[in-house]
N, C-alpha and C positions, 0 to 999 in steps of 0.2 A: 586487293580491291580498295580503292581510295574512298573517301567519304562521299564523293558525288555518286559513285556507282552504288554504294550501300544505301544511300538515302533514296535515290531514284528507284532502286530495286524494291526497297521497303514500301515506297509510295505506290508504285505500279502493282506490286504483288498484292498489297491490301486492296487496291481498287479492283483487280481481277477477281480476288476472292469474294469481295462483297457483291460484285456483279453476278458471279456464277452461283453462289450458294446462299445468298441472303438478300432480304429486302433492304432498301436504304435505311429504314428505321432500325433494323436489327444490326446494321453494320456499326452502329455507334454504341458506346457504353452509356447506359442510363445511370444517372446519379440521382438518388433519392435524398430527401431532406435528412437533417441530423436527428429528427425525431425517431427515425428507424435506427436504433442502436445496433451496431454490428461490429465485427472485427475491424472494419475499415475505419471506424470512428475512434478507435483507441489511440491515445497519444503515447508515442514512444520517445519523444524528445523531452529534454528537461525543460522546466518552466522558463528558463532564461534563454532558450535557443529559439531562433526564428524558424517558422515553418511556412509551408505553402498554404494558399487559401484552401478552404474546405471544399471548394469545387474543383480540386486538383484534377480529378480524373474525368470530369464532365466534358462532353462534346468531342471526345477523342475517338478515332477509329481503332477498334480493338486489335485488328490484325496488324496494323501499322505499329501500334504500341508493343505488341509481343515481338515483332521483328526487331525493333530497335532495342528492346530490353535484353533480348538474347545475345546481342552483339556486345554487351558491356563486359569488359574484362577489368575487374576492380583493381587488380595489381598494377595495371598499366595506366590507371587514371592519374591525371594531373591533380594538383591541389584543388583547383576550382572544380574539376570534374568529380572528384571524390566527395566534396562538399555537396555538390548538386545531387548526386545519386543518393547520398545518405539522407538528405532532406526529402527527396522524392519518396523513399520507401518508409520513412519514419513519421511523416506528417499524418495527422489525423484528418480524415476526409469524410464526406458524405458517403452513404452506402452505395456501392457500385453493383449493378446487375447487368446481365447481358450474357451472350453465348461464351465469352472468353473470360468472364470475371474470375472463375476458379483458377484458370491458367495464369492470369495476372497475379492473383494472390499467391500462388505457389512460387512464381518467379520472384515476387517481392520477398518471400521468406528466404529464398536462395541468396538473394543479394544481401539480406540482413546477415546471414552467416558469413558471406564473403567479406563483409565490412566488420566482422567480429562483434556484431550486435547480438550477442547470445541471448540476453534476457528478452529482447524483442522477439527474436525467432522462437524461443521456447513458448512465448505467449501466443504467437500467431499459429504455430504448427498444429495444435489440436483443433483449430477451427477450419482447417482446410477440408474441402469436400472429399479429397483423397489424401489423407495424411501421409501415405507412403509415396506420394508423388515427389516429395523432397526428401524428407527423412522423418521417421516417427520420433516424437518427442522422447519416448523412453529410450530409443536407440541413441539419440543424440546425447542424452544425459549419461548413459552408460559409457558411450565412447569417450566423452570428456573425462570421466573418471579414469578410464584406462590410459588415456594420454597423459594424465597427471601422475601416473604411477600407482594409482590406487587399485591394484589388481584384485585384492580380496573383495572390495566393494563392487567392482564390476562383475566378477564371477558370481557373487551372491545374488545378483539380479536374476540368475537362472532358476533360483528357488521359487520365484514368483511366476504367475501366469504371463506368458509372452505371446506375441502374434506369430503368424506363420512366416514372417519375413526371414529370408535366408541368413540374415545377420546373426540371428540367435543360434543357428546351427554352427556357424563359423565360431561364434564365441564359445560354444560348448567344446568344440575341438581344440580351440586355442587354450582354454583353461586347463584341459587335460594335458596338453603338451607342456604348458608352463609349470605344471606340477610334476613333470617327469614321466607321465603316462603316455608315451608316444604311441604305443599300440592302440590305446583307447582313443586317441585323437584320430588315428587312421581309420579305425572302425567307425567312428562317427561320420567321417567323410563318405565312407563306402555306403552308408545308409542314407545319405543326403540326396536331395533332388539334383537334377542335372544343372539347375541354375547355379549351384555352388561352384561347379567346375569352370564357370566363366572366369573366375578369379584364378588365373594360372599361377600367379606368384604364391598365393596361399596354398594351393594344391602341391606345388613343387616343394615348398618348405616342409609341409607336414610329412610328405613321403620321404624327405631326405633325413628326417629325424629317426634315429635308431635307439632302442633301449640299450643301455650299457650292459654288455655281456660280461659277467664276472667270471674270471678264470677259476677252474677247479683247483683243489689243493695240490694235485700232482703237477699242475701247470705253473704253480708259483715257484719262482726261482729266487734264491738268495743272492744271485749274482746281479748286481745292479747294472752291469754292463751287458747283460744278456740281450739278445734280439727281442724286440717286442713280439708279443703273441699274435697269432693271426686275428684274434678277436679285436685287439687294440688297433691293428692296421685297418680293420673293417670300420671301426669307429672313426679313425682319422680320415679315411676315404669318404665316409659319409659326411663329415664336416666340410670337406673340400667341395662337395657337391651342393652344398647349401647356397641358396641365392643371396644376393646382397640385401642389405636392410631396405625396408620400405616404411615410409612414414606417411602413407596416404590416408590413414585413419588411426584413431586411437587404438583400435584392436591391433593393427599392423605394428604400431609403435611398441606396444607392450610385448608382442611376440618377438619382434626384432631384438629388443634389448634383453629380453629373457634368454634368448638363445645366442646372444653375443654375435649377431650378424655384422658383417663388415659395413661400416657407414662411410667409407672413404669416397664412394661414388654417389653419395646422397645428393639429390638435386632438390634444393629448397622450394623450387617452383612447383614441385609435385605435391607439396604439403598443403592441406586445406588451410586457408588463412586463419580460421578461428582456432586452429591448433598451435599456431606460431607463438602467441604470448604464453601459452601453457608450457611449451618446450623451453622457451627462454628462461623461465622462472624455475625450471627444475635444477636444483643444485646438485643432483646426483649424475647429471649428464656431463661429459667432458666439456671443458670450457670452450675448446675450439668448435665443438658442435653448436653450442649455444651462440657463439659469435657468428657462425654461419647463418643461423636463423635471424640474428639481429641485423644482418645486412640486407634483409628483404624489404620490399616496399611496405609490406604490412607492418613490420616492426617500426619502420620510420614514421608511419602514420600514427602509431599507437604509443610509442615510447618517447620519453623526453631525451634531449641530448645528453643530460647528466646520466641517465640510466644506461644509455648505449655506451657512453664514454667509460663508465665504471666496468662494464662488461668487457670492453676492448682492453682496458688496462689489466684486467684479471688474466688475460691471455698472454701477457708479456713474460710470464714465467714458463712459457711453453718450452719443450725440448729444443735443443740446438738445431736439430734437423727439421724443425717445423718452419715452413715458409710463412713469414709474417705477411698479413694483408697490408695494403697501403696505409690504412688508418693506424694499424699497430706500428708499422715502421716509422710513421711520422710522430706518433705519440712517444715512442721509445726515444727518438732523437730529442724531442722537446723536454723529456724528463731527465736526460743525461746532465749531470752537474757541470761537466766540462763545456757544455754548449753555451756560448755567450748569446746575447739577445740578437745580435746580427745574424748568427747562424740559425737561430730559432725563427727569425723572421723570414729567412730564405727558405727554410724547410716548409714553413706554413704557407708561404706564397706559392711554392711549387705545387702543393697539394690542392690549394684553393683554385689555382689557375687551371689545373686539370679538371676539377669539378665544375668550373664555370663553363666548360664546353658542353655540359649536359643541360638537363632541364632545371627549372627553378626548384622542383622537388628534390633533385639530387644535390644541388648546391646548398639548399637549406639543411639537408641532412648532414652534409660534411661540415658546414659552418657551425652547427650546433655542437659538434664534437669539440670545437676549439674555443668555446665561449670563455673559458678560463684564461687561455693565452691572450685572447683579444683584449682582456682586461688588464693583464699583468705586464705585457710588453710596454716599454716606456713610451708615453705619448708626448713626444717632443720632436724637434726637427731632425733628429737622427733617423727617424722612421718615415721621413717624407717620401722616400721611394716606395714604400709599401702601403702608405696610409689609405690611398684611394680604394685599393682592393679590400683592405681590412674593414673600411667603412661599409662597403657593400655586403661583406660577409656578416658583419655585426647586424646590419639591418635585416638581412635574410633570416638570421637566427632569432629575430624578434626584439633586438636590443637597440631601439632607435636612439637613445641618449648616447650610447657608446659609439654608434655610427656617426653621429654629428661631432663627437669629440675627435674622431679620426679625420673627419673632413676638415676640421680646423687645422689639423697638421698638414693634410694634403694640399690645402689651399690657404696659406697663411694670409693674414691681413697685410695690406700694403705697408712698406716701410715708411714711417712718418717722416716728413721732410725735416731736415735740420733747421733749427732757428738761425736767423741771420746773425753773423758774428757781432758781438757787442763792441762798439767803438765809442768809448767815453770821450766827451769833449775835452780838448787839451786845457790844462790849467792855465790861468792867466799868468803872464810873466810879471815878476816883481820888478818894478822899474827903479833904476838907480836915481832917477830924477825925482822931483817933488811928487809925492803920492797923489797930489791933486791932478796931475797930468796922467790920464789913463793911457797915454801913448797910443800905439797901434795894436795893442793887445785885444783880446776878445771882449766884446761889450758885455757888461754884467747883465744878467737876466732878471726880469721881473718874475719872481718865483710863482706868483699866483697866475700870471697870464702866460708865462713861458715865452716872453718876447723881450728883446733888449730894453733896458730902461731908457727913457728919454729924460736925461738929467734936467734939462731946462724946464720940462713940464712938471717934474716932481718937486724940485727944490730950487729956490731962487735966493739971490742975495748972498750975504756972507756965509750962510749956512752951506752953500754949495760945496765949499772946499771940504768941510767936515763930512758932508753927505757922500762926497766922492770917495773919501777914505773908507767910510762905513760900507758903502756899496761894493768897494773893492773886496772888503772882508767877506761880504755876503757872496760875491761872485766866486771867491776862492772856495767857500763852502759849497756853492752850487757845483763846482767842478768835482767836489768830493761827494756828490750825490746828496746834498743837503739843500733844502728849499725852505723858504719862509712862507708858511701857509697859515694865516691867522684864522681862516674859517675852520680848517681841520683842527687846529689847536683848540679852538673854542669848544668844539663838540666832541672831541675824542682825546681824553686824557691819556689813553694808551699810546698815543702817538709819541709821547715823550718817553725816553728811555729811563724810566725810574727816577725822574726828577720830581721832587715834592713841591717845589715852589710853583706859584701860579704862572701860567703862561704869560709872557710879556704882552702879548696882544690883548689879553683879557683886561689888563690894567690900563692900557692906553691903546685902544684900537687904532688901526690905520698904520700908515707907513712911517710918519714922522717920529713917533715915540721909539720904535725899534732903532731907527737910524740914529736918533739923538743919543740913545743909550750906548749904542756901539761906538758912536763917534766920541762920546765922553770917555769911554774906556780906552779908546785909542790914544786920546790926548794925554790921559793921566798915566796909563801903564804900558802904552805901546801897542804895536800891531798884534802881538800874540794874545794879549788880554782881550782885545777887540774881537779876535776870531773866536776865543773861548766863550765870550759872552754871547756872540751871535749864534754859536753852535748850541749853547744851552737853552736858547729861547727860540729855536726854530724847530720845525717838524722835519725829521728825517724822512725822506721819501722812501716808503716801503717799495721795494722793487715790484713792479706790476707782475702778476703771475704771467709767465710766458705761455700764452695760449698756443699749444702745439696743434696746429690745424691738421688733425688726423684725418686722412682720407676715409670716407665712409667705406665700410667693408662691402664689396660688391656681392650680389647674390651668386651663390654657386648653383649651377643648374641642377645637379643631381640632388643637392640638398632641398631645393624647391620641389623636386619630384617626390622626395620622401615626405615632405610636408603635405603635399597634395594627397598622397596615398593615405597618410594618417588622418587627414581631415575627412576623407571619404569613408574610411573605416570607422571613425568615431561618430559619423553622422553630423559633424560640425557644420556650421554655416559656411558657405563658400566665401573664400576671400575674393573680394571684388577686383583686387589688383593682381591676382595671381597670374593671369594669362599674360598681361604686359611684362611682368617681371620674368616669367618663363621665357618669353621671346627674347627679351634683352639679354638674359643670362645665356641662352642657347647660342645666340649670335656671337657673343663674346667668347664662349667656351668651345665653339666649333660643333655645336649640337643642333644645328638648324634642322637637319633632316629628321632628328628624333622629335623635336618639338612640333614639326609639321604633322607627324603621325599622331602625336598626342592631341593636336587640335581637331583631328577627325574623331577622336574618342570622347572628348570632354562634353560635347553637347548631349550625349546620352545621360549625363549626370546633372543636367540642368544648367550648364554653363553657357553664357552668351559670348559669342565671338565679336570682338570690336573690329574697327576698321583695319588696324594693323594685322590682326589675325587673319581676317578674310583676304587681305592683300597677299599674305604669305601663302595661303592655300592656292590662290590663283597663280602665284609664281612657280610653285612646285607641283608638277603633275602627279596624279595618282599612279603608283607602281604596285606590282604584286598581282597575284592571281585573283580573279573575280569569281564570285559564287554564281552558279547557274541561276538565271532569273526565276525559274520555277521554284527553286529551293528558297530563294529570298522571299518570294511572294507567299509561300506556304508558312514560313517562319513568322512573317509579319501577320498573317491571318490568324495563326494559332495563338499568337501572343496577345492579340487584341480581342479575340472571340469571347472569352478566352478558352483555349484548350491547353491548360498549363502543362499537363504531363506530356502531351505531344510536342509542344514547343520546347520543353526542357530536354527531351530525349533527342530531338533533331539538333538542337544546339550542341548537346553533348557529343553527338557523332561528328560534328564539325570541329569542335575545339580539341578533340582527341586525335586529330589527323592533320598534323603539320599546320596548325593555325597561324604560325608566324609567317608562312608563305602567302597568306591572304593579304589583299590590299588593306590599307588602313581604313578605307571607306567601308569595306565589308566587315572588318573588325568592329567598327563603330555601330553597324547595324546589329551585330550580335549583342553588343553591350546594351543597346537600346531595348532589344527584345527582353533581355534579362531584367532590366529595370522595370519594364512594362509588366512583367509577371510577379513583381515584388521581390526579386532576388538581387537587391542592390549590393549586398555584401559579397555575393558570388561574382557580380560584375566587377567589383573592386579587385578581388583576387585575380580575375582574368585580365584586368587592366595591367596589373603588375606583371603578369605572364607575358602580355603583349609587348611591354616595354623592354624586356630582356636586359634589364639594368645590370644583371650579374655577369653578363657575358663579356668576353675580352674586347670584342669589336665595339661595344658600347662605352668602353672606358677610354679616356684620353691616354696618350702615351704616358707611361709611369714617370712621375716627377723624379728628376735626378738632382744630385747635389749641385748647387751653383755657388759662385763666389759671392761674398757679401754676408749679410747678417744671418742668413739661414744655412750657411755652409759650416756644418759641424760634424759631418759624418766621420771625419778622421780624428775628431777630438776624443779624448778619453773620458771626459765628463760631459754632463748635459750642457748644451750650448745656451748661452745667455745673449740677449740682445746687446750689441756693443754700445758702450756709452758714447755720447757725442765727443768730438775732439775737445781738447782743453781750451777753455775760453780765456780771453784776456782777463787779467786780474781786475777785480772790481765788478765783473758781471755777476749778476744773481739770477738764477733760473730756477723756477719752482714748477 
């Protein structure tokens, strides 16, 4: 039965029940003020955990609530669903009265146990109108002792007064059997009430146990090869008739292990969730058995990845004929010294790919197993083919920083453009004719202005010949990247390469003094001296830093999505530009369909959609299943009334039944309802679930090696960005 039928049945059933058996006033749970201290008002959440409003149970129809609560299967809950149920049963609320208040309280205690909230359950159970409706606190405490292997403590409880519950009769028989008194155990059963015989496994086991029959002296043979005695054959036959082990309760666990029953066919789904952590921590159990329990949803919700990884690794010393689980096989390959990092990446990718076809809860559990590898594998362009999946696995495991490091590998920054080749100006040719004639060579440059000198405007008369020679020297220096810069020389002594004398321009500012001195040097000592003097009294042009115009790194769509999730989880202020950036990145990365779905979700968190976002919604029609209008109307009414418990349970029924098939519009309605009842953090978890970011179809095709600067998959060492081609001599690039 899908969620529509379950919800409609719950709603209609509650309506019929209320119409036939009660008045409208009695059909609703009454909630009193907090002044009436009761078991409902006790806080079971830690001080730093969010809880629902104190009017959680107010205004709800009791029959509908019970119908919805009975449908909860804790082991099958998603991450968001588990968080929702846990908050529902652990929040402190106003006192609840009404015809079904006791039944609701009992179901609340059952869910606490299913969530492994033992302390909360132990506190609540004594306050039930009928403590035996769930389990008596004394029975729970004793059963937990037996599950932990504390047999003596559990059996000693029989020395104290106990209730008439059949559990105590079973315990009396079990304690007799575990001490070897099988006949006493059977006698206890024969004197018990008929209710005990409803437990067929227990009855079958007790009657299959036989007291060891010791052979008489005349039957003892010194021949070790002699046939076994009839008594021994009887004992062996009795052992063969014993049932397989049962771990349904602490009592069953203790009895199964004491009598060494076969655990090969043990189904972990038959084990009470609150017993799973106890069994995992029992060092006396075979490691393969503990690993079986560690693979359950309960263990995944309660244990860290490091704890589960340590337990999986402990099983790698298993016998050769033991079939390794997928996690063990993967970890074994990862730990083999001969496995290079390429093979490790392949093995890891294969397992993560398989896990990505399941739920976010499954993918997160597997990802947490490999946190160590996701940190140790080389994060360079050799891993470009794997990096996108590794990034999503790292994020699922809760390591956002490592996820972004892998995204940098998966989507490298654009290759910066090469600077234009340096082409120095050709040096002026030395003329054989009179140096006064500059010939057709390149015109000397005014170093300050960067333009050719106009000799006529700078020097006139007989000095022109000398000036021409000096300027020729300066022009030669210019060709060698030397300029005459009086302003720079005046204010920057470091411009001179370790020359102690004062700059020439300081003594005689202007052009004439430098030209005259260079001209005099040329007349007296020749061209080489003129060049040397000009070089000593000019400022060498420091090569301008080559501004490599690096293209801005474009936003990566999945990286922006992770940023969005983080900001919602942290309660940070919304980034005003996040939606335009998401749209731009999605269109570039081929994720337009995904961003359209996201646009239906974000208004629930207070985001406003700009013109481009609204245009995109108009362009892409809504697809997916639609919720029945009566269900939508009921959820909206209960979330705003508020009838928080009823709204929560109705939403839970929807999100635990193929929520990804719903249209993005209906998903947005669910998110809005959660925010309305104050469950913003649960809405954020559900938003991640709706995104399906971990699944293969949400990932672009795996990046493959390409020619160019990022092609290093065949290299033996880490690739480096190639240097620019050799530049012509004289070029300086910084």
